[in-house]
C-alpha positions in Angstrom: -0.1 0.1 -0.1 1.5 3.5 -0.9 2.2 6.4 1.9 -0.6 8.1 0.3 -3.1 5.8 0.4 -2.3 4.5 3.6 -2.6 8.3 4.8 -6.0 8.3 3.0 -7.8 5.4 4.4 -6.4 6.4 8.0 -7.5 10.1 7.6 -11.0 8.3 6.6 -11.0 6.4 9.5 -10.0 8.8 12.2 -13.0 11.0 10.7 -15.6 8.4 10.7 -15.0 7.3 14.5 -14.4 10.9 15.6 -18.3 11.5 13.8 -19.9 8.4 14.8 -18.7 8.3 18.9 -19.5 12.8 19.0 -22.6 11.7 17.7 -23.5 8.9 20.2 -21.9 11.2 23.1 -24.1 14.2 21.9 -27.3 11.8 22.2 -26.2 11.2 25.8 -25.8 15.3 26.8 -22.2 15.5 26.5 -20.2 17.8 24.2 -19.0 15.4 20.8 -15.1 16.5 21.5 -15.6 13.9 24.1 -16.6 11.0 21.4 -14.0 12.2 19.5 -11.6 11.6 22.2 -13.5 8.3 22.8 -13.2 7.1 19.2 -9.2 7.8 19.0 -8.6 5.9 22.1 -11.1 3.0 20.4 -8.7 3.3 17.1 -5.6 2.2 19.3 -4.4 -1.1 20.7 -6.9 -1.0 23.5 -9.8 -1.3 21.3 -8.9 -2.1 17.4 -5.7 -3.7 18.4 -7.1 -5.8 20.5 -10.2 -7.1 18.2 -8.1 -6.8 15.1 -4.4 -6.7 15.7 -3.8 -7.7 12.3 -5.7 -5.0 10.5 -4.7 -2.4 13.2 -1.2 -3.3 12.3 -1.6 -2.7 8.6 -3.7 0.1 8.8 -1.5 2.2 11.8 1.9 1.0 11.3 4.7 2.4 13.5 6.7 3.9 10.7 3.3 5.8 9.8 2.5 7.5 13.3 5.1 10.3 12.6 3.1 11.7 10.2 0.2 11.2 11.6 1.9 12.7 14.4 2.6 16.1 12.5 -0.6 16.6 11.6 -1.8 16.6 15.0 0.4 19.0 16.7 -0.4 21.4 13.8 -4.0 20.8 14.7 -3.2 21.3 18.2 -0.8 24.4 17.3 -3.9 26.0 15.8 -6.2 25.6 18.3 -4.3 26.6 20.7 -4.1 29.6 18.1 -7.7 30.3 18.8 -7.5 29.9 22.2 -5.1 32.6 22.9 -7.1 35.1 20.3 -10.3 33.8 22.8 -8.5 35.1 25.8 -10.6 37.7 27.6 -10.3 38.9 30.9 -12.8 37.5 33.3 -16.0 40.0 32.9 -18.3 40.9 36.1 -18.0 42.8 39.1 -15.2 43.1 41.0 -16.2 40.6 43.5 -16.9 38.2 40.8 -13.2 39.0 39.6 -11.9 38.4 43.0 -13.4 35.0 43.2 -12.2 33.8 39.4 -8.6 34.6 41.4 -9.6 32.8 44.4 -11.2 29.8 43.1 -8.5 29.5 40.4 -5.7 29.9 43.1 -7.5 27.1 45.0 -8.3 24.9 41.9 -4.6 25.1 41.2 -2.8 24.4 45.1 -5.0 21.9 46.1 -4.6 19.1 42.9 -0.8 20.2 42.8 -0.3 19.3 46.5 -2.3 16.1 45.9 -0.2 15.3 42.7 3.1 16.0 44.5 1.9 13.7 47.6 1.3 10.7 44.9 4.5 11.2 43.1 6.6 9.1 45.3 4.4 6.5 44.9 4.2 6.6 41.2 7.6 7.5 40.2 9.2 4.1 40.8 7.2 2.0 38.5 6.0 4.8 36.0 8.8 7.5 35.1 10.8 6.2 32.3 14.3 5.5 32.2 16.4 8.9 32.7 13.9 11.1 34.0 14.5 13.0 37.2 12.1 12.8 40.2 11.4 16.6 40.5 10.6 16.8 36.6 8.0 13.3 36.9 6.3 14.9 40.2 5.7 18.7 39.0 4.7 17.1 35.5 2.0 14.5 37.2 1.1 17.7 39.5 0.4 20.0 36.4 -1.1 17.3 34.7 -3.9 16.8 37.6 -4.1 20.2 37.9 -5.8 21.0 34.6 -9.1 22.6 33.7 -10.7 22.1 30.0 -12.0 25.5 29.5 -13.3 25.1 26.1 -15.6 22.2 27.1 -16.5 24.2 30.3 -17.6 26.7 28.3 -19.3 24.3 26.3 -21.2 22.9 28.7 -22.3 26.2 30.1 -23.2 27.5 26.8 -25.3 24.1 26.2 -26.9 24.8 29.7 -27.6 28.0 29.5 -25.5 28.7 31.9 -23.3 31.0 31.1 -24.2 34.4 32.6 -25.3 32.1 36.3 -22.8 33.1 39.2 -21.7 29.3 38.9 -21.3 29.9 35.3 -19.3 33.1 35.4 -17.3 31.7 38.3 -16.1 29.0 36.4 -15.3 30.9 33.4 -13.3 33.3 35.3 -11.5 30.8 37.6 -10.7 28.4 34.5 -9.1 31.3 32.6 -6.9 32.0 35.5 -6.2 28.0 36.3 -5.1 26.9 32.9 -3.1 30.3 32.2 -0.8 29.6 35.6 -0.9 25.7 34.4 0.3 26.7 31.0 3.1 29.0 32.6 3.8 26.2 34.7 4.2 23.5 32.5 6.5 26.1 30.5 8.8 25.6 33.3 8.5 22.1 34.0 9.4 21.4 30.2 12.6 23.9 30.4 13.5 22.4 33.5 12.8 18.9 32.3 14.9 19.4 28.6 17.8 21.9 29.8 19.2 19.5 32.5 21.8 22.7 33.7 20.7 26.3 35.2 22.0 27.9 31.9 20.1 26.0 29.7 16.7 26.6 31.5 18.0 30.3 32.1 18.0 30.7 28.0 14.5 28.9 27.6 13.0 31.5 30.2 14.7 34.2 28.1 13.8 32.9 25.0 10.1 33.1 26.2 10.6 36.3 27.6 12.2 37.8 23.8 9.2 36.0 22.1 6.3 37.3 24.5 8.3 41.1 24.2 8.3 40.7 20.4 4.7 39.4 20.3 3.3 41.9 22.0 5.4 44.7 21.2 5.9 44.5 17.6 3.5 42.0 16.3 0.2 43.3 17.9 0.3 47.0 16.2 1.5 45.3 13.1 -1.3 42.9 12.9 -3.9 45.1 14.1 -2.9 47.4 10.7 -2.8 44.0 9.0 -6.4 42.7 10.3 -8.1 45.9 9.6 -11.6 45.6 8.9 -11.6 45.6 4.8 -15.2 44.0 4.1 -18.9 45.6 4.6 -19.3 42.7 7.5 -16.3 44.3 9.5 -14.2 41.4 8.8 -10.5 41.1 7.6 -10.0 40.6 3.8 -9.1 37.0 3.1 -5.8 38.0 2.0 -5.0 38.6 5.9 -5.1 34.7 6.3 -1.0 34.0 4.7 0.3 36.8 7.2 -1.5 35.4 10.2 -0.4 31.6 9.3 3.0 32.8 9.1 3.3 34.6 12.4 1.8 31.4 13.8 4.2 29.1 12.5 7.0 31.5 13.2 6.1 31.8 16.6 5.0 28.4 17.2 8.7 27.2 15.3 10.4 29.7 17.8 8.8 28.3 20.5 10.1 24.9 19.8 13.3 26.1 18.9 13.8 27.9 22.7 12.8 24.4 24.0 9.3 24.5 24.8 6.5 22.4 23.0 4.9 24.8 19.2 2.0 25.0 20.8 3.3 27.9 23.2 4.0 30.1 20.7 0.8 29.7 18.5 -0.9 30.5 22.1 1.1 33.5 22.6 0.9 34.7 19.0 -2.9 34.2 19.2 -2.8 36.6 22.2 -1.2 39.1 20.7 -4.3 39.8 18.6 -6.2 42.6 19.0 -9.0 42.2 21.2 -11.8 42.8 18.4 -14.4 40.4 18.2 -14.9 40.7 14.3 -11.2 39.9 14.2 -11.7 36.8 16.3 -15.0 35.6 14.5 -12.8 35.8 11.2 -10.2 33.4 12.5 -12.5 31.2 13.8 -14.2 30.9 10.5 -10.9 30.9 8.6 -9.3 28.2 10.9 -11.4 26.6 13.6 -12.9 24.5 10.9 -9.9 22.8 9.8 -8.3 22.7 13.0 -11.6 21.1 14.9 -13.0 19.3 12.1 -9.8 17.3 10.5 -6.5 17.7 12.6 -8.0 17.5 15.8 -9.6 14.2 15.7 -6.1 12.9 14.1 -4.3 14.0 17.4 -6.6 12.1 19.6 -6.0 9.1 17.0 -2.3 9.3 17.5 -2.5 9.6 21.3 -4.8 6.4 21.0 -2.0 4.7 19.5 0.2 5.3 22.6 -2.5 3.7 24.6 -1.6 0.2 26.5 -3.8 -2.7 27.8 -1.0 -2.9 30.2 -2.2 0.3 31.9 -4.9 -1.6 34.0 -3.3 -5.0 34.8 -1.8 -6.1 38.1 -1.7 -2.9 40.4 -2.7 -0.7 37.7 -6.4 -0.2 38.4 -5.6 0.3 42.0 -3.3 3.4 40.7 -5.6 4.4 38.2 -8.2 4.5 41.2 -5.6 6.5 43.2 -5.1 9.1 40.4 -8.8 9.8 40.1 -9.8 9.9 43.5 -6.7 12.7 43.7 -7.7 14.1 40.6 -11.7 14.3 41.4 -11.3 15.7 45.0 -8.4 18.2 44.4 -10.7 20.0 42.2 -13.9 19.8 43.4 -13.0 20.2 47.1 -10.5 23.1 46.0 -12.7 24.7 43.9 -15.8 24.4 46.0 -14.0 25.9 49.0 -12.4 28.7 46.9 -16.5 29.5 46.0 -17.6 29.2 49.9 -14.6 31.4 50.7 -16.1 34.1 48.8 -19.4 33.8 50.2 -21.6 31.6 47.9 -23.6 28.9 48.4 -22.6 25.0 48.5 -24.8 24.2 45.8 -23.0 27.3 43.5 -19.8 26.2 45.2 -20.2 22.8 44.3 -20.9 23.7 40.8 -18.1 25.3 40.0 -16.2 22.5 41.5 -17.8 20.1 39.1 -17.0 22.4 36.2 -13.8 22.8 37.0 -13.1 18.9 37.5 -13.1 18.7 33.8 -10.1 18.4 32.1 -11.5 17.2 28.6 -9.1 18.6 25.3 -6.6 21.0 27.5 -5.5 17.7 29.8 -5.2 15.8 26.5 -3.0 18.1 25.2 -0.7 18.4 28.5 -0.4 14.5 28.4 0.6 13.8 24.9 3.3 17.3 25.5 4.3 15.4 28.7 4.9 11.5 26.6 6.3 13.7 23.9 8.9 15.1 26.2 9.7 11.7 27.5 8.0 12.9 31.0 5.9 9.6 31.2 5.5 6.4 29.5 3.0 4.5 28.1 0.8 3.3 31.2 0.8 6.5 33.1 -0.4 8.2 29.5 -3.2 5.4 29.2 -3.9 6.2 32.5 -4.1 10.0 32.6 -6.1 9.6 29.7 -8.7 7.5 30.8 -9.0 10.2 33.7 -9.6 12.8 31.1 -12.3 10.7 29.9 -13.9 10.3 33.2 -13.4 13.5 34.6 -14.7 15.5 31.9 -18.2 13.0 31.3 -18.7 13.4 35.1 -19.2 17.0 34.5 -22.3 17.7 33.1 -24.6 14.4 35.4 -23.2 16.3 38.4 -24.6 19.7 37.7 -27.9 17.6 36.7 -27.5 16.2 40.1 -26.9 19.4 41.9 -30.2 21.5 40.6 -32.7 18.1 40.4 -36.1 19.5 41.1 -34.6 22.9 41.6 -34.8 25.9 39.0 -31.6 26.1 37.2 -29.4 29.2 38.4 -30.5 32.9 37.7 -28.1 34.9 36.1 -25.2 36.3 38.0 -26.5 39.9 38.1 -30.1 38.8 39.8 -28.8 37.1 42.6 -26.5 37.7 45.2 -23.7 35.4 47.3 -25.6 33.0 50.0 -23.6 33.7 53.0 -25.3 31.3 55.4 -26.2 28.5 52.9 
Protein backbone atom coordinates (compact mmCIF):
# COMPACT_ATOMS: atom_id res chain seq x y z
CA UNK A 1 0.00 0.00 0.00
CA UNK A 2 1.42 3.39 -0.99
CA UNK A 3 2.09 5.99 1.71
CA UNK A 4 -0.51 8.36 0.27
CA UNK A 5 -3.19 5.67 0.06
CA UNK A 6 -2.42 4.64 3.65
CA UNK A 7 -2.71 8.24 4.85
CA UNK A 8 -6.08 8.65 3.10
CA UNK A 9 -7.32 5.43 4.70
CA UNK A 10 -6.12 6.53 8.14
CA UNK A 11 -7.76 9.95 7.85
CA UNK A 12 -11.02 8.36 6.67
CA UNK A 13 -11.09 6.00 9.65
CA UNK A 14 -10.20 8.78 12.08
CA UNK A 15 -12.94 11.08 10.81
CA UNK A 16 -15.52 8.28 10.72
CA UNK A 17 -14.72 7.20 14.29
CA UNK A 18 -14.72 10.80 15.54
CA UNK A 19 -18.06 11.56 13.87
CA UNK A 20 -19.75 8.36 15.05
CA UNK A 21 -18.55 8.57 18.65
CA UNK A 22 -19.25 12.30 18.78
CA UNK A 23 -22.84 11.68 17.64
CA UNK A 24 -23.34 8.99 20.29
CA UNK A 25 -22.00 11.21 23.08
CA UNK A 26 -24.08 14.15 21.86
CA UNK A 27 -27.23 12.04 22.25
CA UNK A 28 -26.13 11.28 25.82
CA UNK A 29 -25.89 14.98 26.60
CA UNK A 30 -22.11 15.22 26.38
CA UNK A 31 -19.98 17.57 24.23
CA UNK A 32 -19.04 15.86 20.94
CA UNK A 33 -15.34 16.40 21.67
CA UNK A 34 -15.55 13.70 24.34
CA UNK A 35 -16.79 11.26 21.73
CA UNK A 36 -13.98 12.29 19.40
CA UNK A 37 -11.47 11.62 22.18
CA UNK A 38 -13.07 8.23 22.83
CA UNK A 39 -12.96 7.48 19.10
CA UNK A 40 -9.21 8.09 19.10
CA UNK A 41 -8.82 5.71 22.02
CA UNK A 42 -10.90 3.04 20.27
CA UNK A 43 -8.65 3.16 17.20
CA UNK A 44 -5.61 2.28 19.31
CA UNK A 45 -4.36 -0.96 20.86
CA UNK A 46 -7.05 -0.91 23.57
CA UNK A 47 -9.88 -1.71 21.13
CA UNK A 48 -9.03 -1.90 17.41
CA UNK A 49 -5.64 -3.45 18.15
CA UNK A 50 -7.16 -5.96 20.57
CA UNK A 51 -10.09 -6.97 18.37
CA UNK A 52 -8.33 -6.99 14.97
CA UNK A 53 -4.58 -6.94 15.64
CA UNK A 54 -3.51 -7.71 12.06
CA UNK A 55 -5.80 -5.06 10.57
CA UNK A 56 -4.64 -2.54 13.17
CA UNK A 57 -0.99 -3.25 12.37
CA UNK A 58 -1.68 -2.80 8.66
CA UNK A 59 -3.66 0.44 9.01
CA UNK A 60 -1.54 2.09 11.73
CA UNK A 61 2.02 0.78 11.25
CA UNK A 62 4.59 2.37 13.53
CA UNK A 63 6.49 4.04 10.69
CA UNK A 64 3.36 5.96 9.61
CA UNK A 65 2.70 7.56 13.01
CA UNK A 66 5.22 10.44 12.68
CA UNK A 67 3.23 11.86 9.75
CA UNK A 68 -0.03 11.62 11.68
CA UNK A 69 1.69 13.05 14.74
CA UNK A 70 2.87 16.05 12.73
CA UNK A 71 -0.67 16.69 11.47
CA UNK A 72 -2.01 16.35 15.00
CA UNK A 73 0.56 18.76 16.39
CA UNK A 74 -0.36 21.28 13.70
CA UNK A 75 -4.01 20.90 14.72
CA UNK A 76 -3.16 21.52 18.38
CA UNK A 77 -1.13 24.61 17.43
CA UNK A 78 -4.04 26.00 15.39
CA UNK A 79 -6.44 25.25 18.23
CA UNK A 80 -4.22 26.94 20.81
CA UNK A 81 -3.93 29.96 18.51
CA UNK A 82 -7.72 30.25 18.59
CA UNK A 83 -7.66 29.86 22.37
CA UNK A 84 -5.14 32.69 22.62
CA UNK A 85 -7.24 34.88 20.32
CA UNK A 86 -10.31 34.17 22.48
CA UNK A 87 -8.50 35.08 25.68
CA UNK A 88 -10.38 37.78 27.54
CA UNK A 89 -10.19 39.08 31.08
CA UNK A 90 -13.02 37.64 33.22
CA UNK A 91 -16.00 39.97 33.04
CA UNK A 92 -18.33 40.87 35.89
CA UNK A 93 -18.18 42.78 39.13
CA UNK A 94 -15.04 43.31 41.14
CA UNK A 95 -16.27 40.71 43.64
CA UNK A 96 -16.67 38.17 40.83
CA UNK A 97 -13.16 38.90 39.58
CA UNK A 98 -11.73 38.37 43.06
CA UNK A 99 -13.73 35.17 43.35
CA UNK A 100 -12.41 33.91 39.98
CA UNK A 101 -8.82 34.49 41.13
CA UNK A 102 -9.53 32.86 44.51
CA UNK A 103 -11.23 29.80 43.02
CA UNK A 104 -8.65 29.46 40.27
CA UNK A 105 -5.81 29.73 42.79
CA UNK A 106 -7.22 27.18 45.23
CA UNK A 107 -8.28 25.01 42.28
CA UNK A 108 -4.62 24.81 41.27
CA UNK A 109 -3.02 24.60 44.72
CA UNK A 110 -5.11 21.67 45.98
CA UNK A 111 -4.55 19.26 43.04
CA UNK A 112 -0.92 20.37 42.73
CA UNK A 113 -0.31 19.47 46.34
CA UNK A 114 -2.12 16.14 45.98
CA UNK A 115 -0.25 15.38 42.76
CA UNK A 116 3.08 15.98 44.48
CA UNK A 117 1.91 13.82 47.39
CA UNK A 118 1.26 10.75 45.19
CA UNK A 119 4.31 11.25 42.95
CA UNK A 120 6.69 9.26 45.23
CA UNK A 121 4.44 6.21 44.84
CA UNK A 122 4.28 6.60 41.04
CA UNK A 123 7.88 7.46 40.24
CA UNK A 124 9.60 4.05 40.76
CA UNK A 125 7.18 2.22 38.48
CA UNK A 126 5.95 4.76 35.92
CA UNK A 127 8.83 7.19 35.32
CA UNK A 128 10.73 6.48 32.07
CA UNK A 129 14.42 5.67 32.37
CA UNK A 130 16.59 8.73 32.77
CA UNK A 131 13.82 11.06 33.95
CA UNK A 132 14.58 12.79 37.23
CA UNK A 133 12.17 12.71 40.13
CA UNK A 134 11.28 16.41 40.18
CA UNK A 135 10.48 16.82 36.47
CA UNK A 136 8.28 13.71 36.71
CA UNK A 137 6.58 14.80 39.94
CA UNK A 138 5.99 18.37 38.77
CA UNK A 139 4.56 17.18 35.48
CA UNK A 140 2.14 14.78 37.21
CA UNK A 141 1.04 17.61 39.50
CA UNK A 142 0.52 19.93 36.51
CA UNK A 143 -1.45 17.29 34.60
CA UNK A 144 -3.80 16.74 37.54
CA UNK A 145 -4.37 20.50 37.91
CA UNK A 146 -5.65 21.22 34.39
CA UNK A 147 -9.19 22.43 33.66
CA UNK A 148 -10.71 22.10 30.18
CA UNK A 149 -11.69 25.71 29.59
CA UNK A 150 -13.17 25.06 26.08
CA UNK A 151 -15.25 22.09 27.26
CA UNK A 152 -16.33 24.04 30.35
CA UNK A 153 -17.53 26.90 28.15
CA UNK A 154 -19.35 24.45 25.86
CA UNK A 155 -21.17 22.79 28.78
CA UNK A 156 -22.26 26.16 30.16
CA UNK A 157 -23.48 27.32 26.75
CA UNK A 158 -25.43 24.09 26.14
CA UNK A 159 -27.00 24.29 29.62
CA UNK A 160 -27.79 27.99 29.36
CA UNK A 161 -25.63 28.69 32.42
CA UNK A 162 -23.00 31.00 30.95
CA UNK A 163 -24.52 34.08 32.66
CA UNK A 164 -25.34 32.36 35.96
CA UNK A 165 -23.26 32.83 39.10
CA UNK A 166 -21.58 29.37 38.95
CA UNK A 167 -21.11 29.81 35.21
CA UNK A 168 -19.37 33.17 35.50
CA UNK A 169 -17.26 31.99 38.42
CA UNK A 170 -16.21 28.80 36.60
CA UNK A 171 -15.32 30.66 33.38
CA UNK A 172 -13.23 33.23 35.22
CA UNK A 173 -11.57 30.65 37.45
CA UNK A 174 -10.92 28.33 34.50
CA UNK A 175 -9.15 31.12 32.66
CA UNK A 176 -6.96 31.85 35.68
CA UNK A 177 -6.36 28.14 36.28
CA UNK A 178 -5.23 27.27 32.78
CA UNK A 179 -3.08 30.39 32.40
CA UNK A 180 -1.12 29.50 35.54
CA UNK A 181 -0.90 25.80 34.62
CA UNK A 182 0.49 26.59 31.14
CA UNK A 183 3.15 28.84 32.64
CA UNK A 184 3.95 26.14 35.19
CA UNK A 185 4.12 23.48 32.47
CA UNK A 186 6.45 25.63 30.40
CA UNK A 187 8.77 25.89 33.41
CA UNK A 188 8.63 22.11 33.94
CA UNK A 189 9.53 21.47 30.29
CA UNK A 190 12.40 23.93 30.53
CA UNK A 191 13.76 22.18 33.62
CA UNK A 192 13.27 18.72 32.12
CA UNK A 193 14.79 19.55 28.76
CA UNK A 194 17.59 21.85 29.80
CA UNK A 195 19.39 19.82 32.37
CA UNK A 196 21.55 22.77 33.43
CA UNK A 197 20.73 26.11 34.97
CA UNK A 198 22.19 27.92 31.95
CA UNK A 199 19.96 26.02 29.52
CA UNK A 200 16.85 26.66 31.65
CA UNK A 201 17.75 30.35 31.85
CA UNK A 202 18.18 30.45 28.06
CA UNK A 203 14.74 28.91 27.57
CA UNK A 204 13.19 31.37 30.00
CA UNK A 205 14.93 34.27 28.25
CA UNK A 206 13.68 33.00 24.90
CA UNK A 207 10.12 32.87 26.24
CA UNK A 208 10.44 36.49 27.43
CA UNK A 209 11.78 37.52 24.01
CA UNK A 210 8.90 35.73 22.28
CA UNK A 211 6.30 37.48 24.44
CA UNK A 212 8.07 40.83 24.08
CA UNK A 213 8.28 40.65 20.29
CA UNK A 214 4.68 39.43 20.02
CA UNK A 215 3.13 42.15 22.15
CA UNK A 216 5.53 45.00 21.31
CA UNK A 217 5.85 44.61 17.52
CA UNK A 218 3.52 41.92 16.18
CA UNK A 219 0.43 43.27 17.94
CA UNK A 220 0.45 46.71 16.23
CA UNK A 221 1.59 45.17 12.94
CA UNK A 222 -1.33 42.73 12.85
CA UNK A 223 -3.72 45.42 14.06
CA UNK A 224 -2.99 47.16 10.75
CA UNK A 225 -2.99 43.97 8.67
CA UNK A 226 -6.32 42.83 10.12
CA UNK A 227 -8.02 46.21 9.84
CA UNK A 228 -11.57 45.40 8.67
CA UNK A 229 -11.90 45.70 4.91
CA UNK A 230 -15.22 43.98 4.22
CA UNK A 231 -18.69 45.38 4.70
CA UNK A 232 -19.34 43.05 7.63
CA UNK A 233 -16.31 44.38 9.50
CA UNK A 234 -14.17 41.28 8.83
CA UNK A 235 -10.54 41.41 7.64
CA UNK A 236 -9.89 40.69 3.98
CA UNK A 237 -9.26 37.10 2.91
CA UNK A 238 -5.70 37.99 1.91
CA UNK A 239 -4.84 38.51 5.59
CA UNK A 240 -5.00 34.77 6.27
CA UNK A 241 -1.52 34.05 4.90
CA UNK A 242 0.21 36.65 7.13
CA UNK A 243 -1.69 35.28 10.12
CA UNK A 244 -0.53 31.75 9.36
CA UNK A 245 3.04 32.97 8.87
CA UNK A 246 2.99 34.69 12.25
CA UNK A 247 1.45 31.64 13.91
CA UNK A 248 3.96 29.20 12.42
CA UNK A 249 6.90 31.53 13.06
CA UNK A 250 6.05 31.93 16.76
CA UNK A 251 5.39 28.18 17.07
CA UNK A 252 8.73 27.35 15.44
CA UNK A 253 10.61 29.80 17.69
CA UNK A 254 8.92 28.31 20.76
CA UNK A 255 9.98 24.82 19.69
CA UNK A 256 13.52 26.04 19.00
CA UNK A 257 14.02 27.52 22.48
CA UNK A 258 12.97 24.25 24.12
CA UNK A 259 9.26 24.81 24.69
CA UNK A 260 6.47 23.08 22.80
CA UNK A 261 5.25 24.70 19.58
CA UNK A 262 1.80 25.28 21.06
CA UNK A 263 3.16 27.88 23.48
CA UNK A 264 4.27 30.06 20.59
CA UNK A 265 0.95 29.57 18.82
CA UNK A 266 -0.94 30.54 21.97
CA UNK A 267 1.19 33.66 22.53
CA UNK A 268 0.66 34.76 18.94
CA UNK A 269 -3.10 34.35 19.30
CA UNK A 270 -3.07 36.26 22.57
CA UNK A 271 -1.17 39.19 21.02
CA UNK A 272 -3.81 39.85 18.37
CA UNK A 273 -6.09 42.86 18.95
CA UNK A 274 -9.06 42.16 21.25
CA UNK A 275 -11.63 42.69 18.51
CA UNK A 276 -14.59 40.31 18.31
CA UNK A 277 -14.78 40.78 14.53
CA UNK A 278 -11.18 39.62 14.16
CA UNK A 279 -11.85 36.67 16.47
CA UNK A 280 -14.93 35.64 14.50
CA UNK A 281 -12.91 35.85 11.28
CA UNK A 282 -10.10 33.70 12.72
CA UNK A 283 -12.62 31.13 13.95
CA UNK A 284 -14.31 30.93 10.55
CA UNK A 285 -11.00 30.67 8.68
CA UNK A 286 -9.07 28.27 10.91
CA UNK A 287 -11.30 26.40 13.35
CA UNK A 288 -13.05 24.09 10.82
CA UNK A 289 -9.71 22.66 9.68
CA UNK A 290 -8.22 22.51 13.18
CA UNK A 291 -11.22 20.99 14.98
CA UNK A 292 -12.91 19.22 12.09
CA UNK A 293 -9.88 17.32 10.78
CA UNK A 294 -6.60 17.80 12.60
CA UNK A 295 -7.72 17.53 16.24
CA UNK A 296 -9.34 14.09 15.66
CA UNK A 297 -6.00 13.04 14.15
CA UNK A 298 -4.31 14.12 17.39
CA UNK A 299 -6.79 12.03 19.39
CA UNK A 300 -6.12 9.02 17.16
CA UNK A 301 -2.34 9.37 17.52
CA UNK A 302 -2.75 9.66 21.28
CA UNK A 303 -4.86 6.51 21.22
CA UNK A 304 -2.03 4.64 19.46
CA UNK A 305 0.19 5.26 22.50
CA UNK A 306 -2.33 3.80 24.93
CA UNK A 307 -1.55 0.35 26.25
CA UNK A 308 -3.82 -2.33 27.77
CA UNK A 309 -1.01 -3.15 30.20
CA UNK A 310 -1.80 0.05 32.12
CA UNK A 311 -4.68 -1.60 33.97
CA UNK A 312 -3.04 -4.96 34.63
CA UNK A 313 -1.67 -6.12 37.99
CA UNK A 314 -1.86 -3.10 40.33
CA UNK A 315 -2.67 -0.66 37.53
CA UNK A 316 -6.38 -0.50 38.34
CA UNK A 317 -5.58 0.49 41.92
CA UNK A 318 -3.16 3.19 40.77
CA UNK A 319 -5.79 4.53 38.36
CA UNK A 320 -8.35 4.64 41.17
CA UNK A 321 -5.86 6.58 43.30
CA UNK A 322 -5.19 9.08 40.49
CA UNK A 323 -8.91 9.48 39.91
CA UNK A 324 -9.59 10.09 43.60
CA UNK A 325 -6.76 12.62 43.86
CA UNK A 326 -7.78 14.46 40.69
CA UNK A 327 -11.49 14.65 41.52
CA UNK A 328 -11.12 15.51 45.19
CA UNK A 329 -8.48 18.15 44.48
CA UNK A 330 -10.63 20.01 41.96
CA UNK A 331 -14.03 19.52 43.57
CA UNK A 332 -12.94 20.30 47.11
CA UNK A 333 -10.46 23.02 46.16
CA UNK A 334 -12.76 24.97 43.84
CA UNK A 335 -15.82 24.52 46.07
CA UNK A 336 -13.80 25.76 49.04
CA UNK A 337 -12.63 28.77 47.04
CA UNK A 338 -16.23 29.64 46.13
CA UNK A 339 -17.41 29.21 49.71
CA UNK A 340 -14.66 31.49 50.97
CA UNK A 341 -16.07 34.14 48.64
CA UNK A 342 -19.49 33.79 50.25
CA UNK A 343 -21.34 31.59 47.76
CA UNK A 344 -23.71 28.79 48.77
CA UNK A 345 -22.79 25.13 48.85
CA UNK A 346 -24.81 24.24 45.76
CA UNK A 347 -23.27 26.93 43.57
CA UNK A 348 -19.84 26.23 45.05
CA UNK A 349 -20.06 22.51 44.29
CA UNK A 350 -21.35 23.33 40.80
CA UNK A 351 -18.22 25.40 40.20
CA UNK A 352 -16.11 22.47 41.44
CA UNK A 353 -17.93 20.05 39.14
CA UNK A 354 -17.33 22.30 36.14
CA UNK A 355 -13.68 22.91 36.97
CA UNK A 356 -13.14 19.15 37.38
CA UNK A 357 -13.70 18.64 33.63
CA UNK A 358 -10.26 18.23 32.06
CA UNK A 359 -11.18 17.40 28.49
CA UNK A 360 -9.11 18.56 25.57
CA UNK A 361 -6.62 20.63 27.55
CA UNK A 362 -5.61 17.65 29.67
CA UNK A 363 -5.09 15.51 26.59
CA UNK A 364 -2.86 18.20 25.09
CA UNK A 365 -0.85 18.36 28.33
CA UNK A 366 -0.29 14.62 28.62
CA UNK A 367 0.60 14.38 24.94
CA UNK A 368 3.25 17.06 25.51
CA UNK A 369 4.55 15.12 28.52
CA UNK A 370 4.67 11.88 26.54
CA UNK A 371 6.48 13.50 23.60
CA UNK A 372 8.97 15.05 26.05
CA UNK A 373 9.64 11.64 27.61
CA UNK A 374 8.34 12.65 31.06
CA UNK A 375 5.77 9.84 31.22
CA UNK A 376 5.54 6.41 29.63
CA UNK A 377 2.67 4.57 27.90
CA UNK A 378 1.13 3.17 31.10
CA UNK A 379 0.77 6.47 32.92
CA UNK A 380 -0.23 8.17 29.66
CA UNK A 381 -3.06 5.65 29.27
CA UNK A 382 -4.26 6.20 32.85
CA UNK A 383 -4.26 9.97 32.45
CA UNK A 384 -6.11 9.61 29.13
CA UNK A 385 -8.79 7.54 30.88
CA UNK A 386 -8.85 10.05 33.74
CA UNK A 387 -9.47 12.81 31.20
CA UNK A 388 -12.53 11.04 29.82
CA UNK A 389 -13.99 10.17 33.24
CA UNK A 390 -13.63 13.63 34.76
CA UNK A 391 -15.04 15.34 31.67
CA UNK A 392 -18.02 13.00 31.39
CA UNK A 393 -18.78 13.63 35.09
CA UNK A 394 -19.44 17.35 34.70
CA UNK A 395 -22.92 17.35 33.13
CA UNK A 396 -24.39 14.56 35.34
CA UNK A 397 -23.02 16.27 38.47
CA UNK A 398 -24.67 19.54 37.47
CA UNK A 399 -27.97 17.75 36.90
CA UNK A 400 -27.67 16.04 40.28
CA UNK A 401 -26.87 19.28 42.12
CA UNK A 402 -29.85 21.13 40.65
CA UNK A 403 -32.26 18.19 40.53
CA UNK A 404 -35.78 19.33 41.34
CA UNK A 405 -34.79 23.00 41.48
CA UNK A 406 -34.59 25.74 38.84
CA UNK A 407 -31.32 26.30 37.09
CA UNK A 408 -29.29 29.18 38.56
CA UNK A 409 -30.52 32.65 37.70
CA UNK A 410 -28.28 35.14 35.89
CA UNK A 411 -25.48 36.42 38.08
CA UNK A 412 -26.80 39.97 38.14
CA UNK A 413 -30.05 38.78 39.73
CA UNK A 414 -28.64 36.93 42.70
CA UNK A 415 -26.26 37.60 45.54
CA UNK A 416 -23.91 35.23 47.38
CA UNK A 417 -25.68 32.96 49.89
CA UNK A 418 -23.43 33.57 52.85
CA UNK A 419 -25.33 31.34 55.23
CA UNK A 420 -26.29 28.55 52.83
